[in-house]
N, C-alpha and C positions, 0 to 999 in steps of 0.2 A: 347751099354756098358756090352755086355757081349764076354767073351771070348778073347784073345788076339789079338793083331793084328801082322803080320809078322815080323821078326827083320829088314828087309828092310825097312818097311815103319814107323818106330819109329824115335824119333829122335837121331841122333847120338851120342851128349852128354847126360850122365847120370847122371853125376853129377852136381850141381848148382855152380858157381865160389864165389871166395869170396864176391864179388861185390853185386853178386844176393842173397846172403846168407843174406848180412846186410839190402839190400832192404826189403825182407821177413821178417826180424825181426824186422824192425822199422815198416812196416807196422802192424805189430801184436802188435805193443806196448809194445815188450820184453814180450809176454805173451804166452804162449801154447794155441793154438786155438783147443783145445780137452778139456782141464781140468782148462784151464786159470792160471794156476799156473805160477809163474815169472819164467824166466827162461834167463841166460846169452847168449850173442852172441858165447859166445866160447862153450857153452854147449847145443845149438839150435841144433834142428836136421831138415835141411831144406826137407821137404817132399810132392812128388805130390800130389796134391789133387786128377788129375786124374791121374791113374797110369801110370808111362813110359812105362809097358809093355801093356797097353792097348791103346797106342798113345799118350798118353799126353806129352807135349811140356817141354822141361827143361828150363821154362822162370819164370823170377818172377810172373807173371800173374797165371802161374799155382802152385805155390809152397804154401807153407803152414808152420807156424812155429810151430813144435810140443816139447814138453821135451823127454827124452829119456825113460822114463815109459810110454806115450802115441804111442811112435814110435813103441815101441816092441809089444804091444799091438792091433796095429790097424791090418787088414787086406786089401789086396790089392785085393781081387777077385771081389769088386764091389763096385762102389760109393753108400752107405749106403745111406737112407734117414731118418731124424729125424720126428718123429711125434709131432709138434706142434698143440694142440688143437687150433683152429681158434675160434674167437669171435663168438657168434650165428649167425645165418642166417636166417631173417623175412622169416616169407610165403610169397610166388610170390607175389610182389606189385602191379601187373598190374589188374588194375579193368575188362578189355578187354584181347585179347588175341593178338599176336604176329601178324605180318604180313605174309602172306602166306610165302613167299621166308624166311622169318628170321626160321619160324618153319620148313621149309622142311631142311633148312641147319641146324638147330640145332638138327634134326635128323639125319642128316648125320653125324656129328660129334659127337653126339654120340655112332652109328655104328661105326666109325671107331677108337674109344678110346676102347671100347667094345673090339673089335678085336685085340687091341694088337697096334694100331698105335699111336705114338705118336705128329706127326704133321698133323693139318689141314689146309688146307689154302682155304682161301674162296675171291672170287674175285666179287664184287658188285659196282655197279653203285654210282660215289658222290650223297649223299644227301637220299639215299635210307633206311638208319639207321644201319649202320653198327655199330655205338657205341652201338646200343640199341641190335642189335644183341652177340656183342661184351660179352657186360655186363651179358647178358642172358644166351651165354656160363659160363663166371666164375660163375654165381649165380648156375646152374647146378652143374659144377662139385665140387664146395665148398658142396653142398645138398647132391652129390650123395655119397661123403664119408660118411656123416653122415648114410645112409641107406645102404653103403656097397654095392649097386649097382655098382659103379665102382671104379677104384682106387682113393684112398684116394687123394684128396689137400687139404691143409691146408691155402695155402697165393697165392695171385695174383698179380704177375708183369706186368704192363702195360707200353711200349715202345712207345714214338711218336717220331715225328719230332721235335716240337718245344715246349717251354716252355707253351705256351698259351694253344698248344691241350691237353697238360699233363696236367694241372689245368681245360679244361674241362670234363676231362676223371672225374677226382677226383669227381668233382662236379654232372656229370651225374650218377655217382656210390651211391653218396650217397641216392639218388631216390632209387634205387636198396636196400638200406639196407646196403651197402657195406662201408666200412669205409678203404678209400685209402688216402696214404699220397702224395699230390703233390708236385713235383720237392723237394723230400728230397735232402739234403746236401750232398754228400757221406762221408764228413767230421761226420756227423751225425748217422753214422754206420746202421747197419739192425733196421727196422722200433720196436716200441715198441709191447709187443703182444696183446696189443687191436686192432689193426688195422687189416686189411685183407690182405695189402700190401703196393704197392706203385705204384707211375703214375710216370713215368722221362722219361727223354728225350735219344737218341742215344748217343749224347754228354756225358752225365753224364754217361753211362753205359760204355762207353769205355774208359774215363777217369779212371775209379777204378773196371774194370773187375774182379779182384779177389774177392772185398768183394762183388759184386751180386753173382758172382759163390758159394761163401762161405752162402750166405741167401737162395741160391737154395738147401742145405743140407735140409731146410726142402721142401717138395712135393710141388713144386710150380707151377702153371699155368701163362704160359709165353704169352702176347698178344704183336704182333707187329704189329702196325699199321704203314700200307704205307712204308715197309721193303724195297722196293727199294730206298730208301735213304742211306740205306747201301752200295749200290755199287756206292755211289759216292767215297769211298775210300777203298782201299784196307785193310788196317790198322783197320779200320771199322770192317769189314767182320770177321776179324781174332778176333777180341776184343769180338765182338757179340756171336760168336760161342764157344770162352771160358767160357763168362760169362754164359751162359744158355745150354750150351752142358749137365751139369746134371739135367736142366728141365725136371719135368716128364710128361708134357703135353706143346705143342708150338701151339699156333691158330694166323696164319697169315691174316693180312687183308688189301686187298688192292684196289681201284677204281681206280687208274691211270695206265698208262705205266710203264710197267715194263723193266728195260734193261734186254738184251741180248748180252751185248756186252764181253764178256769173263770176266766179273767179276762176277762169281757167287755169288746169294743173299744166305746168312747162311740160312741152313733146308728145303730150297725151291728145290724141285722136278721139273726134267725138261723134257720133248720128246725128243723125236728122231731129231726134227729141232729145239731144242734149247730152245722152250717156256717153259714158266713154266706151268704145269699143276694144275689147281686147283681143289680140291677135289668139290666145288660147285659156280657155274657162275650165275650172274643175272645180265644183261647187261642193258644199258640206255633204249633202246629201250623199255622192258618187263615192265622195272618200269613205263614207261608213261603209257602204254596200262593199269597197274594195278592200276593207280592213286598214285602210289608211289612219283614220282617226276615229276614236273613241266614242259613243253614242253616248248622248249629256241627257241624265235625268233631273229635270227641275222639281225639286220637293217645294210646293208652296204653303206656307204657313200663315193662318189669319187669326182671328181671335179677336177680342174687345181691348179696345184702348181710348183712353180719357187725358183729357189734356186741356190745358187753361191757357184763353186766348182773347185780348180785350177785355181781359175780366169775364168772360163767359166760360163757361166749363163746356165742354163736348164730348160728346162719348159715342164710339161707332165700331161697330167691327169691319172686316175690309168686304165681306159682302154688300157695303151700302153705297148706293151710286153719290160719291160726293163733286163738288167742283173742284180745281185743281189747289187753290190756296188751302182748303178744306183736307184734301187727299197727302198733299205734301206734309200739313202736320201732323196728321195719322203716320205715316213712313217716319216724320221725325221723331213720333210719342216711341214707337214700336222698336227702332233701333238706338234709344238711348240707352248707354250702356249699364245705367242704374234699374232700369226695368226689367222685370221678368222674364217680357217675351225674347229677348236676345238670349238670355242667360238658356233657355228652354231648347230654344235654337240650336245654339253652340252644342249643347249637351246632345241632342239628337242627333247632330254631325258629327259628334265622338263617337257615339254607340256604332253609327256606320261606318268610323274610319275603323275602328275596333273589330269590328265584325269582316273587313276586309283584310285587315292585315292577319287576321286569325285564319281565313279562308283560303286566299290565293294570292295575296299581295303583302308580303314580310314589313317590306320596306315603305309603303304607302303612305305618302302627305296630304296634308288639308293645309287649305289656304282660308286666310278669313280676308276681304277687303273691306277696309275700314273707313269711316268719312273723313276722320283728322287723325292729326297725332295725338291729343288727348286722350279720342274713342280708341283709338290703336291699342296703346297703354294701357287703358281700362279692360279694353277686350283680352292683353294679354293678362292680366292679373286674373280676371275670370277664369282662362283656361290653365292656369297653372292652380286656381284653387278646384277646379273640375279633376284636372289629371297629375298634378302634383308635379308638373313638368312645365318650366319656362320657356314659352317661345321665342326665340327672335323677332324685332320689330324692326322691318324696313321701311326709312320715308327717305326722302331728297333733302329734307334737313339734315341728316348724316351721314357725315362721309365715307363710313364703313359699312353702307348698306348693301355697295355692291359686293364688298367680300361677304359679307353676312347673307346673301342670295347664293353666291357660288358656293358658301360651305354647306348650306341647305340643302342644296341640289346634290353634293355629293354625298352630304350624309343618310341616316334612316330618321333623322327628327319627326315627332310625329306634324307638329305646327307649325306654321309661320303666319304672322299678321303682317300687312302692309297697307300702304296710304298710297297707292294709284304708283306704286314701283313697280309691278309684278304683272306688267298689260304685255302689249305686243311685244312679240321677239323675244321675250323670255322665256328658255325651255328648259322645264323641270319636269320630264316625263313622272315621275312617281308621285305627282298631284292627284288624286282620286276624288276628293271633297274639298266642296269650296262653300265657305258660309259670305253670301254679298249682302252685307252691311253699311252698304254707301247708297248717298241720297242720289248720286246721278243714277237718272234714267234716260240715258241718249242711246241711240243705236249704235252708236260706232263704241262708245267705252264699254255697253253692254258685250258685244260680241268681242272687243277684244279681255274681258276678263273671262269669256267662256273659252278662250279659245286656249286660257292656261290648262285646261282639263280634257283637252280631245287628242293631246300627242300618245302615240302609242309607245311601248317598250319592242325592244325585236322580239319576234316570235309570238308576241299576243294577239289573240284575236278572241271577240266575243266579251271583251271587258266592260263595263259600265263608270261611267264619273256620273258622281251628285253633286250639286247646284242648290244649295238650300236660301231660298229667298224671301222675302213678305211676299204674301198674296194682293199684289198689287197692281190693278189694273194695266197699267204700262208695261211693267216691268213681266205681266204675262204673254203678252202681246208679242214682245219680244223677244221671249223664250219660244212662243208659239211658232216664229217666223225664223228660226235658227236653222232648221234644215232645210227651209226652202226660198229664204231672200239669197241675190246675188251677190256679190261682193259688189260690184263695180255700178248696181241699179238705184244708188241712193237718190230718190227723188229731193226737186227742191220742196216740196212740202213737208219731205220730213226734216228738212237740214231747219226749214222755217222753226218745225214745231220743236226741234231739239235746243234750238237757239231760246226759244219762248221758254222753255224747261231749266234752263240753265238761269236763267235771268228770275224765274219766279224761286225757284231755289236761293239764290243768292238774296234777293229782298226777305225770303223768309228767315234765313239764319240771321240775318241783322236785325231783326225784330227782338225787342227786350221784353215785350208782353207776353212771352210764351213762357208757357211752364207744362214739361210734360207731368200727371199723375199717376198713373197706373195703366198696365199693359200685360195683357198675358197670350200666350201662341198656345195653337190648336193646329194642326197639320189639316188643310183643305184639301188638294191635289196633288197631282203628279201629270207635269207636261212634257208627255213624252211623243218621239215622232210627229210633233207639230200637232199633237191632240191630248184634249184636257180627259185626265182618266182620274176614277177614283182610286185610293191604294191597292184595292183587293184587283182591280183591271189593269193597273200600272205593274204588279209584280207579276201577273200572266204573262204580259206583254214583254216583260226581262225575260222569264222563264224561258217562255219562245223564242227570244232573241237567241240568247246562249248558247241553247240546244241549236239552233240554226247552224252556230259557228261551230258548235263540236262535231255538227253532222258533217259539216265541208271540212274540217280540221283533219277528221278519221276518217275520208274518204268513203263516205256511204254512197253506193251508186246512185247513177243519177234518177232513175226510174224509182226511189223510196224516197226522194228529197226533191220530187217537183216543185214545191211552194218556195226554192231558195236557188232553184237554177240561175235567176238573174244574178242573184250575189256571187255564185259561185263562178258564171261567165265573166265577170267582170274583176274577179279576184287580182289584188296585185301582191306583187312580190316586194317583202319589205326589204329595204336596204341594209347592206352591211355596213356599218360604221369601220371605216379602217383603224389601223391602231394611231393611236394618241401619241406623239414623242412627247418623252422625259419633259422638253424645255420648247414651249412654242420658240419660233425665230425671231419675233419681238420682243418676248421676254428676254432671250438670249442679248439682243442688241440693248434691252434697258439695265442687265446686267452689267454690262460690258462699261456703259455710261458712268453708270454707279461707281463701279468701280476707277474709272479715270478719275471722277471727282476724288474719291478717297485718296487715290494714291498722290493727287495735284497736293490735297491741304497736308497730308503728311512730310512731303517733299518741300515744302512752302515753311511749314514750321521746321522744319531740320535744317534749310539754309537759308531763310531770311528773303526768299526771291519772292515776287508779288505773285500771285496765282493767276493772273491774267497773262505775264509774261512766259509763266509754264506751258499754260494752254496752247498759248501763241506759236512758240516754240517747236509743239508737239501737233502743229493743222498739217493737213494733207494739201499740198495745192491749192493752199488758202482756206482749206475748208474745216470748221470747226467740228468738234463732236456729234453735234446733230446732223450732218451730214456726211458723214464718215460710212463706210460700210465696216461690216463685222470683223474682218480682216484686218483692215486698217486701224479698229479700235484695239483688235488684240497685241498687233504690232509695236503700237504705241504703248500700251500696256505693260509689256515685255521690258524695252525699252524705260520705263519709268521706274520700273522695279530696279532693272539695275543699277541705274542713276541713284535710286534713292539708299541703297545697298553703299554704293561706292561712297556717298556722301554720310553714311552713317558710321562706315569705316575710318573715312578721313578726320571726323568729328573725334574719334576715340585714340588716333594714332599715338598721341602724346604718352596716353596709358601702356603702350604696348613696350614693356623694358625686359631684357635679360639681366642675369646676375651680371654679367661681363661689361656691360654697357653703365651700370649703375654706380654711381661714385659712393667709396666708403667713406662712411660718417667715421670720425672722429670719438676715440672711446669718450664717454660721459666723465666728468668729475665724479671721485666716490661718495662725496655727500648730496652731489645733486640730485633731486627727486626726478623721475621721468614726467617729461610733461608730453601731453598729448600735441601732436603735429599742430602746423598752423596750416591754413589754406582746406580751400575744400578737401571734402572727402571724395575719393573715386566716386562716381558713377556708374552703375551696369548699364553696357548699352541697351539701345531703346531694340525691340524685338523687330524683327526685319519682316516685311510681310511675303506669306508666300503666296506664289501665283496660284491661280484657280486650277479648278480640276479640267475645266474645259481646252487649257493650255498647256497639254502633255510636254511640249515641247522648249516651254520655258528653262533657263537656267535653274538648275537647285541652288538658291539662295539661301535657303534653312539649314544646309549641309554647309555652305562656305561661313555661314553665320556661326554657326556651332564650331567650325575648326578655329576660328579668329578668337572665339570666348577660350577656349581652350590654351589658345596660344598666350593670350594674356595670364590667364590663370598662371601658367608653368613659368613666365619670365616676370612677375611681378613678385617680390620679396619683402613688400610693405615697406613703408615712410621711418 
């Protein structure tokens, strides 16, 4: 963003069209985006956020609404940053220290930023601690500005593939003392000033890139989690580049294969061969040697399967070399939930899980990755029949899936069944056993699934996870390459092959002339450390792996363990997770918003005042609840409680009478029968809401309400 670009590289259009001007004006709510003054559509100036002379596009996404005065005062020499003092950042929260690779990567990032670099790319194996590293980098950049050591960063924006991953980033950030608002709706605008930033999805950013671009006027650190997803859609790449073009620093984190198919990833740097060139790389094999990730043993099951296709019966084993359509049909038959193959594999996985829970890991869990929602439900019924326990099923069509995943993470339930939801970014370290019961055979998805089983628990060393899968040639190759493949070196040929496999799967699944007949399972081999081993060879290899780990833990002298010297030299220290607060900041903010809504509803019912009018009275400097800080919400809620109590007291004042003020009734005639009083019966006052626990200085409303009730009881003498 220094200097102009050649005229030939600029947008050929310099002026916005009438419809584009209207879009910009509506997006700004009819206000100048510099001074906040109201401006009419006829008088507004449609200005380029990134100057046209500096390569800014003449599109609404790069436009902003200015009044005539601000448009004359602006300078297009540079996109200027505003200083927004960020909330205080607490001292470093870890009792221990970062893992060795995280410290090294942090040093690399610091050096690049100090040298004037803006983009830092770190490639690290799934489960090795990318989230902890990313939050450490964010913490470091926020604190660095306070001490003048590096360019000031006052805000953090984390972008992830899914809402569940975005929510997990925010939850983890709270343990660092960072307040990130998860999945903040675009309609709510930029986060309140007491937040350190946001954690949102790529889809959300692309839907409102102009708003996120305006937010970057405050010096912002942007963390792009698994940015290869942006390559799924060319328009996404353009929107991400537009939204975060003004960002002060960009950190890109990846642990899965990158696309090099001609769709460039925004802000990534490529080498001469078209591969992404990371600033720091940490492979899965390095993570295993360092004790950062678990080793995964791939238990491959074959067997004989039969199916009917185009009226022809086919019978093959997994040892037969078949063309792709027949290989897909073989796999589809084996994974059919009504066939014995899948039941036998799930039963074998359950035996392994019981063995692990009995011997070393009492709350170990298992995951089945199913092809579809129907097959997931059938597998869940199968597991219940085998174990007597009904496992939770999570899929994207279930609104409660995120809650189910969180509940499973915190529980000791044995099984979870998923349809492509427990993939990258989902952290469940107690998963030790998996069943790969999906038709997907792409490198990207396979490595995402494997990543769910490699996460270690603090203090553990030498444990192995187990993934049960069909002995399909494509899956076997993927399993053998897990410990050797680099996350950023996915080739164009691999992407083309993955796309071809996906297209073939879709066409085969639409076939109506296919019928699975029978399938039986038998254990064929085990893939361990990239080698195909017999069951006996695999058992010996695992025994030696565990033995070496135990020798290291127990401090066996170096001369007695020469065979594990390399592993001992690169041993890492696991990070100590800081204590998690009782309620994360973003959850406190949401609770206060919900309480505000309930209080306004109660007051509206009591007084008849419109909800919108009450909300308007309680705005702060024209800002609604979505833009308020937590202190502002608490103060307003306390005032609402007082106003509601006063309204309720006022509504019941006619009932508060004393014996001295009540008129004396005339004595009734001797023969007249007592008649019930006319008019409504007295109604007990409505309960007055008590202030929440997080408002210790709120007035004792409940005590005042009880006193008022006693006064009514003492002064009321009947009708």
